[in-house]
PyMOL Python script that loads the backbone (N, CA, C, O; Angstrom):
from pymol import cmd

cmd.read_pdbstr("""\
ATOM      1  N   MET A   1      11.423   2.522  -7.829  1.00  0.00           N
ATOM      2  CA  MET A   1      11.300   1.481  -7.101  1.00  0.00           C
ATOM      3  C   MET A   1      10.227   0.366  -7.716  1.00  0.00           C
ATOM      4  O   MET A   1       9.164   0.508  -8.321  1.00  0.00           O
ATOM      5  N   LEU A   2      10.976  -0.805  -7.292  1.00  0.00           N
ATOM      6  CA  LEU A   2      10.524  -2.052  -7.903  1.00  0.00           C
ATOM      7  C   LEU A   2      10.342  -3.265  -6.680  1.00  0.00           C
ATOM      8  O   LEU A   2      11.161  -3.527  -5.799  1.00  0.00           O
ATOM      9  N   LEU A   3       9.134  -3.850  -6.894  1.00  0.00           N
ATOM     10  CA  LEU A   3       8.776  -4.681  -5.691  1.00  0.00           C
ATOM     11  C   LEU A   3       9.543  -5.838  -5.701  1.00  0.00           C
ATOM     12  O   LEU A   3      10.313  -5.782  -6.660  1.00  0.00           O
ATOM     13  N   SER A   4       9.690  -6.940  -5.016  1.00  0.00           N
ATOM     14  CA  SER A   4       9.425  -8.402  -5.421  1.00  0.00           C
ATOM     15  C   SER A   4       8.167  -8.653  -5.917  1.00  0.00           C
ATOM     16  O   SER A   4       7.039  -8.160  -5.887  1.00  0.00           O
ATOM     17  N   MET A   5       8.847  -9.738  -6.454  1.00  0.00           N
ATOM     18  CA  MET A   5       7.928 -10.625  -7.137  1.00  0.00           C
ATOM     19  C   MET A   5       6.967 -11.008  -5.937  1.00  0.00           C
ATOM     20  O   MET A   5       5.788 -10.655  -5.961  1.00  0.00           O
ATOM     21  N   ALA A   6       7.458 -11.683  -4.965  1.00  0.00           N
ATOM     22  CA  ALA A   6       6.509 -12.351  -3.831  1.00  0.00           C
ATOM     23  C   ALA A   6       6.326 -11.105  -3.395  1.00  0.00           C
ATOM     24  O   ALA A   6       5.560 -11.278  -2.448  1.00  0.00           O
ATOM     25  N   THR A   7       6.498 -10.150  -3.460  1.00  0.00           N
ATOM     26  CA  THR A   7       5.333  -8.628  -2.721  1.00  0.00           C
ATOM     27  C   THR A   7       4.519  -8.548  -3.757  1.00  0.00           C
ATOM     28  O   THR A   7       3.411  -8.180  -3.368  1.00  0.00           O
ATOM     29  N   ALA A   8       4.565  -8.754  -5.091  1.00  0.00           N
ATOM     30  CA  ALA A   8       3.456  -8.626  -5.810  1.00  0.00           C
ATOM     31  C   ALA A   8       2.498  -9.244  -5.588  1.00  0.00           C
ATOM     32  O   ALA A   8       1.348  -8.816  -5.498  1.00  0.00           O
ATOM     33  N   VAL A   9       2.957 -10.565  -5.451  1.00  0.00           N
ATOM     34  CA  VAL A   9       1.801 -11.736  -5.485  1.00  0.00           C
ATOM     35  C   VAL A   9       0.682 -11.559  -4.179  1.00  0.00           C
ATOM     36  O   VAL A   9      -0.483 -11.955  -4.190  1.00  0.00           O
ATOM     37  N   ILE A  10       1.498 -10.729  -2.868  1.00  0.00           N
ATOM     38  CA  ILE A  10       0.776 -10.701  -1.927  1.00  0.00           C
ATOM     39  C   ILE A  10      -0.020  -9.580  -1.836  1.00  0.00           C
ATOM     40  O   ILE A  10      -1.024  -9.630  -1.126  1.00  0.00           O
ATOM     41  N   ILE A  11       0.340  -8.306  -2.601  1.00  0.00           N
ATOM     42  CA  ILE A  11      -0.831  -7.370  -3.049  1.00  0.00           C
ATOM     43  C   ILE A  11      -1.908  -7.553  -4.059  1.00  0.00           C
ATOM     44  O   ILE A  11      -2.798  -6.746  -4.327  1.00  0.00           O
ATOM     45  N   GLN A  12      -1.644  -9.069  -4.736  1.00  0.00           N
ATOM     46  CA  GLN A  12      -2.566  -9.113  -5.895  1.00  0.00           C
ATOM     47  C   GLN A  12      -3.862  -9.987  -4.886  1.00  0.00           C
ATOM     48  O   GLN A  12      -5.072  -9.762  -4.873  1.00  0.00           O
ATOM     49  N   LYS A  13      -3.195 -10.862  -4.225  1.00  0.00           N
ATOM     50  CA  LYS A  13      -4.296 -11.837  -3.304  1.00  0.00           C
ATOM     51  C   LYS A  13      -4.650 -10.924  -2.422  1.00  0.00           C
ATOM     52  O   LYS A  13      -5.867 -11.108  -2.466  1.00  0.00           O
ATOM     53  N   ARG A  14      -4.457  -9.810  -1.413  1.00  0.00           N
ATOM     54  CA  ARG A  14      -4.863  -9.756  -0.201  1.00  0.00           C
ATOM     55  C   ARG A  14      -5.315  -8.135  -0.419  1.00  0.00           C
ATOM     56  O   ARG A  14      -6.157  -7.678   0.353  1.00  0.00           O
ATOM     57  N   VAL A  15      -4.756  -7.292  -1.458  1.00  0.00           N
ATOM     58  CA  VAL A  15      -4.684  -5.891  -1.546  1.00  0.00           C
ATOM     59  C   VAL A  15      -5.963  -5.654  -2.721  1.00  0.00           C
ATOM     60  O   VAL A  15      -6.755  -4.712  -2.742  1.00  0.00           O
ATOM     61  N   VAL A  16      -5.897  -6.707  -3.584  1.00  0.00           N
ATOM     62  CA  VAL A  16      -6.919  -6.397  -4.472  1.00  0.00           C
ATOM     63  C   VAL A  16      -7.576  -7.661  -5.065  1.00  0.00           C
ATOM     64  O   VAL A  16      -8.099  -7.756  -6.175  1.00  0.00           O
ATOM     65  N   LYS A  17      -7.480  -8.397  -4.337  1.00  0.00           N
ATOM     66  CA  LYS A  17      -8.230  -9.807  -4.186  1.00  0.00           C
ATOM     67  C   LYS A  17      -8.398 -10.071  -5.503  1.00  0.00           C
ATOM     68  O   LYS A  17      -9.545  -9.865  -5.901  1.00  0.00           O
ATOM     69  N   VAL A  18      -7.570 -10.488  -6.361  1.00  0.00           N
ATOM     70  CA  VAL A  18      -7.744 -11.019  -7.267  1.00  0.00           C
ATOM     71  C   VAL A  18      -7.774 -12.721  -7.028  1.00  0.00           C
ATOM     72  O   VAL A  18      -6.913 -13.379  -6.444  1.00  0.00           O
ATOM     73  N   PRO A  19      -8.928 -13.183  -7.609  1.00  0.00           N
ATOM     74  CA  PRO A  19      -8.954 -15.204  -7.432  1.00  0.00           C
ATOM     75  C   PRO A  19      -7.645 -15.353  -7.686  1.00  0.00           C
ATOM     76  O   PRO A  19      -6.856 -14.694  -8.362  1.00  0.00           O
ATOM     77  N   PRO A  20      -7.522 -16.498  -6.918  1.00  0.00           N
ATOM     78  CA  PRO A  20      -6.348 -17.613  -6.823  1.00  0.00           C
ATOM     79  C   PRO A  20      -5.662 -17.522  -8.321  1.00  0.00           C
ATOM     80  O   PRO A  20      -4.697 -16.805  -8.584  1.00  0.00           O
ATOM     81  N   ARG A  21      -6.444 -18.512  -9.389  1.00  0.00           N
ATOM     82  CA  ARG A  21      -5.819 -18.970 -10.370  1.00  0.00           C
ATOM     83  C   ARG A  21      -5.656 -17.944 -11.488  1.00  0.00           C
ATOM     84  O   ARG A  21      -5.142 -18.232 -12.569  1.00  0.00           O
ATOM     85  N   GLU A  22      -6.190 -16.545 -11.128  1.00  0.00           N
ATOM     86  CA  GLU A  22      -5.514 -15.376 -11.915  1.00  0.00           C
ATOM     87  C   GLU A  22      -4.141 -14.744 -11.311  1.00  0.00           C
ATOM     88  O   GLU A  22      -3.185 -14.299 -11.945  1.00  0.00           O
ATOM     89  N   VAL A  23      -4.274 -14.810 -10.253  1.00  0.00           N
ATOM     90  CA  VAL A  23      -2.141 -14.104  -9.755  1.00  0.00           C
ATOM     91  C   VAL A  23      -1.553 -14.720 -10.705  1.00  0.00           C
ATOM     92  O   VAL A  23      -1.589 -15.835 -11.225  1.00  0.00           O
ATOM     93  N   GLN A  24      -0.898 -13.570 -10.841  1.00  0.00           N
ATOM     94  CA  GLN A  24       0.142 -13.236 -12.148  1.00  0.00           C
ATOM     95  C   GLN A  24       1.291 -14.059 -10.780  1.00  0.00           C
ATOM     96  O   GLN A  24       1.541 -13.389  -9.778  1.00  0.00           O
ATOM     97  N   GLY A  25       1.690 -15.035 -10.877  1.00  0.00           N
ATOM     98  CA  GLY A  25       3.175 -15.875 -10.097  1.00  0.00           C
ATOM     99  C   GLY A  25       4.233 -15.677 -10.909  1.00  0.00           C
ATOM    100  O   GLY A  25       4.330 -15.008 -11.938  1.00  0.00           O
ATOM    101  N   SER A  26       5.146 -16.448 -10.226  1.00  0.00           N
ATOM    102  CA  SER A  26       6.334 -16.553 -10.925  1.00  0.00           C
ATOM    103  C   SER A  26       7.049 -18.040 -11.073  1.00  0.00           C
ATOM    104  O   SER A  26       6.709 -19.140 -10.636  1.00  0.00           O
ATOM    105  N   VAL A  27       8.110 -17.645 -11.819  1.00  0.00           N
ATOM    106  CA  VAL A  27       8.894 -19.245 -11.656  1.00  0.00           C
ATOM    107  C   VAL A  27      10.359 -18.425 -11.045  1.00  0.00           C
ATOM    108  O   VAL A  27      10.690 -17.304 -11.428  1.00  0.00           O
ATOM    109  N   GLY A  28      11.124 -19.240 -10.032  1.00  0.00           N
ATOM    110  CA  GLY A  28      12.289 -18.605  -9.469  1.00  0.00           C
ATOM    111  C   GLY A  28      12.020 -17.091  -9.127  1.00  0.00           C
ATOM    112  O   GLY A  28      12.840 -16.199  -9.351  1.00  0.00           O
ATOM    113  N   GLY A  29      11.078 -16.946  -8.697  1.00  0.00           N
ATOM    114  CA  GLY A  29      11.242 -15.675  -8.407  1.00  0.00           C
ATOM    115  C   GLY A  29      11.162 -14.487  -9.314  1.00  0.00           C
ATOM    116  O   GLY A  29      10.992 -13.467  -8.646  1.00  0.00           O
ATOM    117  N   GLU A  30      11.227 -14.255 -10.631  1.00  0.00           N
ATOM    118  CA  GLU A  30      11.356 -13.155 -11.648  1.00  0.00           C
ATOM    119  C   GLU A  30      10.242 -12.938 -11.868  1.00  0.00           C
ATOM    120  O   GLU A  30       9.448 -13.862 -11.690  1.00  0.00           O
ATOM    121  N   TYR A  31       9.687 -11.477 -12.396  1.00  0.00           N
ATOM    122  CA  TYR A  31       8.039 -11.338 -13.121  1.00  0.00           C
ATOM    123  C   TYR A  31       8.181 -12.209 -14.470  1.00  0.00           C
ATOM    124  O   TYR A  31       9.113 -12.501 -15.219  1.00  0.00           O
ATOM    125  N   PRO A  32       6.668 -12.507 -14.405  1.00  0.00           N
ATOM    126  CA  PRO A  32       6.153 -13.203 -15.714  1.00  0.00           C
ATOM    127  C   PRO A  32       6.129 -12.144 -16.725  1.00  0.00           C
ATOM    128  O   PRO A  32       5.512 -12.764 -17.592  1.00  0.00           O
ATOM    129  N   LEU A  33       6.350 -11.017 -17.231  1.00  0.00           N
ATOM    130  CA  LEU A  33       5.870 -10.427 -17.922  1.00  0.00           C
ATOM    131  C   LEU A  33       7.653  -9.750 -18.241  1.00  0.00           C
ATOM    132  O   LEU A  33       8.415  -9.743 -17.274  1.00  0.00           O
ATOM    133  N   THR A  34       8.112  -9.283 -19.464  1.00  0.00           N
ATOM    134  CA  THR A  34       9.294  -8.389 -19.761  1.00  0.00           C
ATOM    135  C   THR A  34       8.480  -6.998 -19.512  1.00  0.00           C
ATOM    136  O   THR A  34       7.292  -6.693 -19.409  1.00  0.00           O
ATOM    137  N   ASN A  35       9.900  -6.216 -19.463  1.00  0.00           N
ATOM    138  CA  ASN A  35       9.554  -5.064 -18.846  1.00  0.00           C
ATOM    139  C   ASN A  35       8.754  -4.188 -20.105  1.00  0.00           C
ATOM    140  O   ASN A  35       8.055  -3.238 -19.753  1.00  0.00           O
ATOM    141  N   GLU A  36       8.830  -4.421 -21.147  1.00  0.00           N
ATOM    142  CA  GLU A  36       7.745  -3.895 -22.403  1.00  0.00           C
ATOM    143  C   GLU A  36       6.515  -4.411 -22.080  1.00  0.00           C
ATOM    144  O   GLU A  36       5.517  -3.695 -22.160  1.00  0.00           O
ATOM    145  N   GLU A  37       6.452  -5.483 -21.749  1.00  0.00           N
ATOM    146  CA  GLU A  37       5.113  -6.006 -21.504  1.00  0.00           C
ATOM    147  C   GLU A  37       4.350  -5.356 -20.171  1.00  0.00           C
ATOM    148  O   GLU A  37       3.335  -4.661 -20.214  1.00  0.00           O
ATOM    149  N   MET A  38       5.014  -5.711 -19.094  1.00  0.00           N
ATOM    150  CA  MET A  38       4.809  -4.558 -17.918  1.00  0.00           C
ATOM    151  C   MET A  38       4.571  -2.939 -18.769  1.00  0.00           C
ATOM    152  O   MET A  38       3.409  -2.533 -18.761  1.00  0.00           O
ATOM    153  N   LYS A  39       5.142  -2.458 -19.150  1.00  0.00           N
ATOM    154  CA  LYS A  39       4.894  -1.329 -19.727  1.00  0.00           C
ATOM    155  C   LYS A  39       3.579  -1.201 -20.093  1.00  0.00           C
ATOM    156  O   LYS A  39       2.684  -0.605 -19.494  1.00  0.00           O
ATOM    157  N   TRP A  40       3.545  -1.680 -20.904  1.00  0.00           N
ATOM    158  CA  TRP A  40       1.969  -1.820 -22.243  1.00  0.00           C
ATOM    159  C   TRP A  40       1.058  -2.069 -21.032  1.00  0.00           C
ATOM    160  O   TRP A  40       0.060  -1.350 -21.076  1.00  0.00           O
ATOM    161  N   GLN A  41       1.121  -3.012 -19.788  1.00  0.00           N
ATOM    162  CA  GLN A  41      -0.290  -3.079 -18.966  1.00  0.00           C
ATOM    163  C   GLN A  41      -0.417  -2.326 -18.221  1.00  0.00           C
ATOM    164  O   GLN A  41      -1.542  -2.183 -17.742  1.00  0.00           O
ATOM    165  N   LEU A  42       0.771  -1.419 -17.733  1.00  0.00           N
ATOM    166  CA  LEU A  42       0.764  -0.299 -16.768  1.00  0.00           C
ATOM    167  C   LEU A  42       0.111   0.762 -17.665  1.00  0.00           C
ATOM    168  O   LEU A  42      -0.880   1.341 -17.218  1.00  0.00           O
ATOM    169  N   GLU A  43       0.601   1.096 -18.978  1.00  0.00           N
ATOM    170  CA  GLU A  43      -0.083   2.208 -19.679  1.00  0.00           C
ATOM    171  C   GLU A  43      -1.646   2.134 -19.978  1.00  0.00           C
ATOM    172  O   GLU A  43      -2.483   3.035 -19.933  1.00  0.00           O
ATOM    173  N   PHE A  44      -1.791   0.714 -20.316  1.00  0.00           N
ATOM    174  CA  PHE A  44      -3.151   0.328 -20.476  1.00  0.00           C
ATOM    175  C   PHE A  44      -4.443   0.614 -19.387  1.00  0.00           C
ATOM    176  O   PHE A  44      -5.652   0.833 -19.465  1.00  0.00           O
ATOM    177  N   PHE A  45      -3.649   0.504 -18.576  1.00  0.00           N
ATOM    178  CA  PHE A  45      -4.714   0.646 -17.187  1.00  0.00           C
ATOM    179  C   PHE A  45      -5.102   2.274 -16.646  1.00  0.00           C
ATOM    180  O   PHE A  45      -6.146   2.787 -16.242  1.00  0.00           O
ATOM    181  N   GLN A  46      -3.769   2.764 -16.850  1.00  0.00           N
ATOM    182  CA  GLN A  46      -3.433   4.535 -16.769  1.00  0.00           C
ATOM    183  C   GLN A  46      -4.496   4.664 -17.843  1.00  0.00           C
ATOM    184  O   GLN A  46      -5.485   5.035 -17.211  1.00  0.00           O
ATOM    185  N   ASP A  47      -4.774   4.578 -18.894  1.00  0.00           N
ATOM    186  CA  ASP A  47      -5.391   5.092 -19.691  1.00  0.00           C
ATOM    187  C   ASP A  47      -6.971   4.927 -19.433  1.00  0.00           C
ATOM    188  O   ASP A  47      -7.767   5.747 -19.891  1.00  0.00           O
ATOM    189  N   SER A  48      -7.264   4.119 -18.879  1.00  0.00           N
ATOM    190  CA  SER A  48      -8.266   3.798 -18.532  1.00  0.00           C
ATOM    191  C   SER A  48      -9.188   4.171 -17.547  1.00  0.00           C
ATOM    192  O   SER A  48     -10.387   3.928 -17.405  1.00  0.00           O
ATOM    193  N   THR A  49      -7.959   5.141 -16.566  1.00  0.00           N
ATOM    194  CA  THR A  49      -8.940   5.547 -15.224  1.00  0.00           C
ATOM    195  C   THR A  49      -9.136   6.906 -15.514  1.00  0.00           C
ATOM    196  O   THR A  49      -9.818   7.605 -14.764  1.00  0.00           O
TER     197      THR A  49
END
""", "prot")
cmd.dss("prot")
cmd.show_as("cartoon", "prot")
cmd.util.cbc("prot")
cmd.orient("prot")
């Protein structure tokens, strides 16, 4: 299941309370990370729990 970038921004702001300057936004509605970068981020945080 993929979230739209707009939904991801809302989650960052409202649920996770990411400071506005640190929210990962987009240009043109696309994710700012490649699939490989996203996978690395998810694995990094998964390993840290």
